N, C-alpha and C positions, 0 to 999 in steps of 0.2 A: 295230883291232878286234885279236877275235885270230889268230893263223894259226890254221892250216886242222889241223896236227897238233898245236897248243895243246890241252888237256882245255877244255871250258864250261859248267861246271856250273849257271851263271847260267843261259847258250844254253838248257838241255836242259832244266830246272824248265820255263823263260818255254814249251821245245814241248809238253811233258806237257801245262801247263795248259791251252792255248787250246782246244782237241777238247773238255774239260770246260765250258770257257764258249763251245762253241761254235762255234768258231773251226774251221771243214774248208779243205782243201787248203793243209794247212804244210808240204813235208818238214825246215827246217832253220832253227833261230837260233841266230847271232852276240851276244853282250852284248859293246859296246864302249863308248868313249866320245869324248867327241870338241871338241871345240874353236874356239871360233872369235873370230878375227883379225882385228879394225881395222885396217887401209892407211890410213895420210894420203898424196894422192895416190892415181893410178891402180893398176891393180892388176901393173904389169909384169912380162913373164919374167922377167925380174931380180930385181923383187919376188920373185915368187914361188919362184924358186931359195931363195930366202932363208927364207923362212919354213917354207921343204922343211926344208930347216936347222936351225932350231927348232924341227918335231920332230926330225929325227935326233938332236941336243943337249940339249935336252929335255923337248920335250912328251910324246914316245912313247918303248917299251922294246923295236928294232927287232930287239932279238933272240928275241921271242918275239906282237910287234905289225908289225900291217902301217899302213900311211896312205896315203890321198890329201887333197894342196890341192890344192883349186881355189877358183875366182874367183864368188861371188858379187854380183848388183846391189844394191847394201843396203838398203831400204826408206827409206818418204819420215820422214822424224824427225814423232816425236807427239806435242803440247806436254804437257807434264802439267800431269794436272788433282786438286787438290788433296784430300785425304784429308778425311772431314769429322772438325771439329774440329782441323783443321793450320790453323795462322795464326792464331788466336782468341790475344786473352791474359786 
């Protein structure tokens, strides 16, 4: 997410469009990016610290972006369903 002191023209454009689309009561919008990193094993404190180092080193630009790292429960795997026409010869 861009730091508060960094201009966010995309966020301002969305903020301006929301009332025109009938959405009220929004005072600010910040446009950012999101990475989802899946880890092997449990998300221990050490593993989350490693992901924070990944963010500081590669995923985020800490000069202009703030970031957070947190663990979420993963969804149950879903079996892939073939798309119509796939698997036929």
